[in-house]
C-alpha positions as CSV (number, residue, x, y, z in Angstrom):
1,M,0.0,0.0,0.0
2,P,1.6,3.4,-0.9
3,D,2.4,5.8,1.8
4,T,0.0,8.6,2.3
5,P,1.2,12.3,2.8
6,T,0.2,12.1,6.4
7,S,2.5,9.1,7.0
8,D,5.4,11.0,5.3
9,F,4.9,14.0,7.5
10,S,4.8,11.9,10.7
11,A,8.0,10.1,9.6
12,Q,9.9,13.3,8.8
13,S,8.6,15.4,11.7
14,P,11.2,14.1,14.3
15,L,14.0,14.9,11.9
16,H,12.7,18.4,11.2
17,S,12.3,19.0,14.9
18,H,15.9,17.8,15.6
19,R,17.3,20.1,13.0
20,Y,15.2,23.0,14.3
21,R,16.6,22.5,17.8
22,Q,20.1,22.3,16.4
23,R,19.7,25.6,14.6
24,R,18.2,27.2,17.7
25,D,21.1,26.0,19.9
26,R,23.6,27.3,17.4
27,L,21.9,30.7,17.2
28,A,21.8,30.9,21.1
29,R,25.5,30.0,21.3
30,A,26.4,32.6,18.6
31,L,24.4,35.3,20.5
32,I,26.0,34.4,23.8
33,T,29.5,34.4,22.3
34,A,28.9,37.7,20.6
35,G,27.7,39.2,23.8
36,G,30.7,38.0,25.7
37,I,33.1,39.3,23.1
38,G,31.2,42.6,23.0
39,V,31.6,43.0,26.8
40,L,35.3,42.3,26.5
41,L,35.7,44.8,23.6
42,A,33.8,47.4,25.6
43,V,36.0,47.0,28.6
44,L,39.1,47.1,26.4
45,A,37.8,50.3,24.7
46,I,37.3,52.0,28.0
47,G,40.9,51.2,29.0
48,V,42.3,52.4,25.7
49,F,40.3,55.6,25.8
50,L,41.5,56.4,29.3
51,A,45.1,55.6,28.4
52,V,45.0,57.8,25.2
53,E,43.5,60.7,27.1
54,V,46.0,60.5,29.9
55,L,49.1,60.0,27.7
56,P,49.7,63.8,27.1
57,L,50.5,64.2,30.8
58,F,53.5,62.0,30.4
59,L,54.8,63.4,27.1
60,P,57.9,65.6,27.7
61,F,57.1,68.2,25.1
62,S,53.3,68.3,25.5
63,S,51.6,71.7,25.7
64,T,48.8,70.2,27.7
65,A,50.4,70.6,31.1
66,P,53.8,72.4,30.8
67,E,53.5,73.7,34.4
68,L,52.9,70.3,36.0
69,E,55.7,68.1,37.4
70,L,54.6,64.5,37.4
71,S,56.5,63.8,40.6
72,A,53.8,65.8,42.3
73,L,51.4,63.0,41.6
74,W,53.0,60.7,44.2
75,Q,55.4,62.8,46.2
76,A,54.8,65.0,49.2
77,Q,55.2,68.8,48.5
78,P,55.9,71.8,50.7
79,Y,52.7,73.0,52.3
80,A,52.5,75.4,55.3
81,D,55.5,74.4,57.5
82,G,56.2,70.9,56.2
83,L,55.7,68.3,53.5
84,E,52.2,67.0,52.9
85,Y,50.2,65.1,50.3
86,R,47.5,67.4,49.0
87,W,44.9,67.4,46.3
88,L,44.1,71.0,45.4
89,P,43.7,70.9,41.6
90,Y,41.9,74.2,41.4
91,R,45.3,76.0,41.8
92,L,46.1,74.9,38.3
93,D,43.5,77.3,36.9
94,E,44.7,80.1,39.2
95,G,48.3,79.8,38.0
96,E,49.6,78.8,41.5
97,A,51.7,75.9,42.7
98,A,49.9,72.6,41.9
99,Y,49.0,70.3,44.7
100,V,47.7,67.3,42.7
101,S,48.9,64.2,44.7
102,L,46.8,61.2,44.1
103,V,48.1,59.5,47.3
104,P,45.4,60.9,49.6
105,L,42.7,59.9,47.1
106,A,44.1,56.4,46.8
107,W,44.4,56.3,50.7
108,G,40.8,57.3,51.0
109,T,39.6,54.7,48.5
110,L,41.4,51.9,50.2
111,E,40.4,53.1,53.7
112,A,36.7,53.2,52.8
113,A,36.9,49.7,51.2
114,A,38.8,48.3,54.2
115,W,36.2,49.6,56.7
116,A,33.4,48.3,54.5
117,L,35.0,44.8,54.3
118,V,35.7,44.8,58.1
119,L,32.0,45.0,58.6
120,A,30.6,43.1,55.6
121,V,32.9,40.0,55.5
122,P,32.3,38.6,59.0
123,L,28.6,39.2,58.9
124,A,28.1,38.0,55.3
125,L,30.2,34.8,55.8
126,G,28.5,34.1,59.2
127,A,25.1,34.5,57.6
128,A,26.1,32.3,54.7
129,I,27.4,29.6,56.9
130,H,24.4,29.7,59.2
131,S,21.8,29.7,56.4
132,S,23.5,26.9,54.3
133,L,24.4,24.5,57.2
134,Y,22.3,25.2,60.2
135,M,19.1,27.1,59.3
136,S,15.9,25.1,58.7
137,R,14.8,24.9,55.1
138,P,11.4,26.7,55.4
139,L,13.1,29.6,57.2
140,R,16.0,29.7,54.7
141,A,13.5,29.7,51.8
142,R,12.0,33.0,53.2
143,I,15.1,34.8,54.5
144,K,17.6,34.1,51.7
145,P,15.6,36.0,49.0
146,T,15.1,38.9,51.4
147,L,18.8,39.2,52.0
148,E,19.6,39.0,48.3
149,L,17.0,41.7,47.6
150,M,19.0,44.1,49.9
151,E,21.5,44.4,47.1
152,A,19.0,46.2,45.0
153,M,18.8,49.1,47.4
154,P,20.2,52.2,45.7
155,G,23.5,53.7,46.9
156,V,21.9,57.1,47.0
157,V,19.4,56.0,49.6
158,L,22.2,54.4,51.8
159,G,24.4,57.5,51.4
160,F,21.5,59.8,52.4
161,I,20.7,57.8,55.5
162,A,24.3,57.5,56.5
163,G,25.3,61.1,55.8
164,L,22.2,63.0,57.0
165,V,20.7,60.7,59.7
166,L,23.2,58.2,61.1
167,G,26.3,60.4,61.0
168,P,24.9,63.4,63.0
169,W,23.3,60.9,65.5
170,V,26.6,59.2,66.1
171,E,28.3,62.5,66.5
172,Q,25.9,63.5,69.2
173,H,25.7,60.1,70.9
174,L,29.2,58.7,70.4
175,A,29.2,56.9,73.8
176,I,26.0,55.0,73.0
177,A,27.3,54.0,69.5
178,L,30.6,52.8,70.9
179,T,28.9,50.8,73.7
180,T,26.4,49.2,71.3
181,V,29.2,48.2,68.9
182,L,31.1,46.6,71.7
183,L,28.2,45.0,73.5
184,L,26.4,43.3,70.6
185,P,29.2,40.7,69.8
186,L,30.0,40.3,73.4
187,G,26.4,39.6,74.3
188,V,26.0,37.0,71.5
189,I,29.2,35.2,72.7
190,V,27.8,35.2,76.3
191,L,24.5,33.8,75.1
192,A,26.2,31.0,73.2
193,G,28.2,30.1,76.3
194,V,25.0,30.1,78.4
195,R,23.2,27.9,75.8
196,R,26.0,25.3,76.1
197,C,25.4,25.0,79.8
198,L,21.7,24.6,79.6
199,P,19.9,21.2,79.8
200,S,19.4,19.3,76.6
201,S,15.6,20.1,76.6
202,W,16.4,23.8,76.7
203,R,18.9,23.4,73.9
204,L,16.3,21.8,71.8
205,V,14.0,24.8,72.3
206,L,16.9,27.2,71.4
207,S,17.7,25.2,68.3
208,L,20.4,26.6,66.0
209,R,18.0,25.9,63.1
210,W,15.9,28.8,64.4
211,A,18.6,30.9,65.9
212,S,17.9,33.8,63.6
213,M,14.5,34.1,65.2
214,W,15.2,33.8,68.9
215,L,18.3,36.0,68.7
216,I,16.3,39.0,67.7
217,P,14.7,39.6,71.1
218,W,18.2,39.2,72.7
219,L,19.7,41.8,70.3
220,I,16.9,44.2,71.2
221,V,17.7,43.7,74.9
222,L,21.4,44.3,74.2
223,V,20.7,47.6,72.4
224,W,18.5,48.8,75.3
225,L,21.3,47.7,77.8
226,A,23.8,49.7,75.7
227,H,21.7,52.8,76.0
228,W,21.4,52.4,79.7
229,L,25.1,51.6,80.3
230,A,26.6,54.3,78.0
231,P,26.1,57.3,80.3
232,L,27.4,55.4,83.2
233,L,30.6,54.3,81.4
234,E,31.1,57.7,79.9
235,G,30.9,59.3,83.3
236,W,33.3,56.7,84.9
237,W,36.0,56.5,82.3
238,F,35.8,59.5,80.1
239,G,34.9,62.4,82.4
240,G,31.3,62.6,81.2
241,D,32.2,63.5,77.6
242,L,33.6,60.9,75.3
243,R,33.9,63.2,72.3
244,L,36.0,65.7,74.3
245,W,38.2,62.9,75.7
246,V,38.9,61.6,72.1
247,E,39.7,65.1,70.9
248,T,42.0,66.0,73.8
249,Q,43.6,62.7,74.7
250,L,43.9,61.1,71.2
251,G,44.0,64.3,69.2
252,W,41.3,63.1,66.8
253,D,38.7,65.3,65.3
254,V,35.2,63.9,65.5
255,E,33.3,64.6,62.3
256,A,29.7,63.7,61.5
257,R,30.7,62.2,58.2
258,N,33.6,60.0,58.8
259,A,35.3,56.7,57.8
260,L,33.4,54.6,60.2
261,I,30.0,55.9,59.1
262,L,31.0,55.4,55.5
263,G,32.3,51.9,56.2
264,L,28.9,51.0,57.9
265,A,26.9,52.2,54.9
266,M,29.2,50.6,52.3
267,G,29.4,47.4,54.3
268,F,25.6,47.3,54.2
269,A,25.7,47.7,50.4
270,V,28.4,45.1,49.9
271,M,27.2,42.5,52.3
272,P,24.3,41.0,50.2
273,G,26.6,40.3,47.3
274,I,29.2,38.6,49.4
275,Y,26.5,36.6,51.2
276,A,24.8,35.4,48.0
277,L,28.0,34.1,46.4
278,A,29.5,32.6,49.6
279,E,26.2,30.9,50.4
280,E,26.1,29.3,46.9
281,A,29.7,28.1,47.3
282,L,28.8,26.5,50.6
283,V,25.6,24.9,49.3
284,D,27.6,23.4,46.3
285,V,29.8,21.4,48.7
286,P,28.7,17.7,48.4
287,R,26.6,16.7,51.4
288,D,28.5,13.3,51.4
289,L,31.6,15.1,52.6
290,S,30.0,16.7,55.6
291,D,27.8,13.6,56.4
292,G,30.9,11.4,56.2
293,A,32.9,13.6,58.5
294,Q,30.1,13.6,61.1
295,A,29.6,9.9,60.7
296,M,33.3,9.4,61.7
297,G,32.8,11.4,64.9
298,A,33.6,15.0,63.8
299,T,31.6,17.8,65.5
300,R,29.7,20.4,63.4
301,W,32.5,22.9,64.0
302,Q,35.2,20.5,63.0
303,T,33.2,19.5,59.9
304,L,32.7,23.2,59.0
305,T,36.4,24.3,59.5
306,R,38.2,21.2,58.2
307,V,35.8,19.9,55.5
308,V,33.3,22.4,54.2
309,L,35.3,25.6,54.3
310,P,38.4,24.2,52.5
311,V,36.2,22.9,49.7
312,A,34.2,26.1,49.4
313,W,37.2,28.4,49.8
314,P,37.5,29.2,46.1
315,G,34.0,30.5,45.9
316,I,34.2,32.3,49.2
317,F,37.5,34.0,48.1
318,S,35.8,35.1,44.8
319,A,32.9,36.5,46.8
320,V,35.1,38.6,49.0
321,M,37.1,39.9,46.1
322,I,34.0,40.9,44.2
323,G,32.8,42.7,47.3
324,A,36.1,44.5,47.5
325,G,35.8,45.6,43.9
326,R,32.3,46.9,44.6
327,A,33.6,48.8,47.6
328,V,36.5,50.3,45.8
329,G,34.3,51.6,42.9
330,E,31.4,52.8,45.0
331,T,30.6,56.5,44.3
332,M,27.3,57.8,45.7
333,I,27.7,56.5,49.3
334,V,31.3,57.9,49.5
335,L,30.1,61.2,48.0
336,M,27.3,61.6,50.6
337,A,28.8,60.0,53.8
338,S,32.5,60.7,53.7
339,G,32.8,64.5,54.0
340,N,35.0,64.5,50.9
341,T,38.1,65.9,52.6
342,A,41.3,64.7,51.0
343,L,43.0,63.8,54.2
344,M,45.6,61.2,54.8
345,N,45.6,60.1,58.5
346,G,44.7,57.1,60.6
347,N,41.8,58.8,62.3
348,P,38.6,56.6,61.7
349,L,36.4,59.5,63.0
350,D,37.7,61.9,60.3
351,G,36.5,62.3,56.7
352,L,38.2,61.1,53.5
353,R,37.9,61.4,49.8
354,S,38.1,58.6,47.2
355,L,39.1,58.5,43.6
356,A,35.5,57.8,42.4
357,A,34.1,60.7,44.5
358,S,36.7,63.1,43.2
359,I,35.8,62.2,39.6
360,A,32.1,62.6,40.2
361,I,32.5,66.0,41.9
362,E,35.2,67.6,39.8
363,L,34.7,66.2,36.3
364,P,31.7,68.5,35.4
365,E,33.8,71.6,36.2
366,A,37.0,70.4,34.4
367,G,37.5,71.7,30.9
368,P,37.9,68.9,28.3
369,G,41.5,68.6,27.3
370,G,42.9,70.6,30.2
371,T,45.3,69.4,32.9
372,H,42.6,69.0,35.5
373,Y,40.5,67.0,33.1
374,R,43.4,64.7,32.3
375,L,44.3,64.3,36.0
376,L,40.8,63.1,36.7
377,L,41.0,60.6,33.8
378,L,44.3,59.4,35.3
379,A,42.5,58.8,38.6
380,A,39.8,56.9,36.6
381,L,42.5,54.9,34.9
382,A,44.1,54.0,38.2
383,L,40.7,52.9,39.5
384,F,40.1,50.9,36.4
385,L,43.5,49.1,36.6
386,F,43.1,48.4,40.3
387,T,39.6,46.9,39.9
388,F,40.8,44.9,36.9
389,L,43.9,43.5,38.8
390,V,41.8,42.6,41.8
391,N,39.2,40.7,39.7
392,T,42.0,39.0,37.7
393,L,43.8,38.0,40.9
394,A,40.5,36.6,42.4
395,E,39.9,34.5,39.3
396,L,43.5,33.2,39.2
397,V,43.4,32.2,42.9
398,R,40.0,30.6,42.5
399,T,41.1,28.6,39.5
400,R,44.3,27.4,41.3
401,L,42.4,26.4,44.4
402,R,39.9,24.5,42.4
403,R,42.6,22.7,40.5
404,R,44.4,21.8,43.8
405,F,41.2,20.5,45.3
406,R,40.5,18.3,42.2
407,M,44.0,16.9,42.4
408,L,43.6,16.0,46.1
409,R,40.2,14.5,45.5
410,S,41.5,12.4,42.6
411,D,44.5,11.2,44.7
412,S,42.2,10.1,47.5
């Protein structure tokens, strides 16, 4: 019996469907490859543009900046009665001696990033460890998306809250802020010690799976206790005025917008990204490793420190490095919460100025092609290279650690 057209179509339809999927996959791969190459070319174009615009500063016979000595970019210059690092580029337009050292801007950038990481890394890693290893699954399913959504909060909002609300409050209530910062971690450690001494029935009630819930009332009690203790401690140890004691005994100026306030705001902005990446790295660790370690008699802490963290360390390191890159390149929070004073000292209660903030403030006023304009692009190039090197280093270390782990796993 001859084949009907319907039977021909049914016999050929699987072949046509397979070819259609192949074409669609090829198109998707081509688009993804083109997108990746486009991103690389865009980044390369940015670097080339900055390098070309900055190059006239380093040409010996350039007419762009004949009055500028390049040694002023990194060396201290005579100022007042000594040698100081100063960033006063407006003097170039006034025909005076140029103070254009990039050292205080680089110092401010690194100081702001360091204070942000000091706050963000312990809290983000602690939250990632707790949610991936200890927290109950229903609670984790609700809290994890909320923490990740915190990353979408605009930097302008965080900078506004830090610069106009938190900074002035801390300046007026320095003793309360210091007592709260010291009492919160100490109170959590004391509660952990008390929990270990409780009977097993009480420890079941205060389960670590729900620690993020029953810790909240205790933290509220600690904040209230800090408000009650702060005036007493200030009267006993600092003569009733902690701010005056800091200014007279330590010689530190207390500013409303300072490095600590900036670090708190930037740490809050950086923390969700570090948490999300570190939590994914910890979740990707095979459960067989941790279950096998506990089956052999290891405690949870030993399993965490000797099995889980070494395996997840490449992902955790990448998370910290990406957070550091975000902190170094942050602009709006630094702009609104730092005071924008190009100082170079070790006072955490004083202001600072970063490379990104200087570019945002001064670039609209700098004439294109002028010395000030090219100096700001040089600061942008330094920031670009620093971020590029940090990300490259993170990728190299992550790749090396993964290769080493695979070799150890294959040997075992």
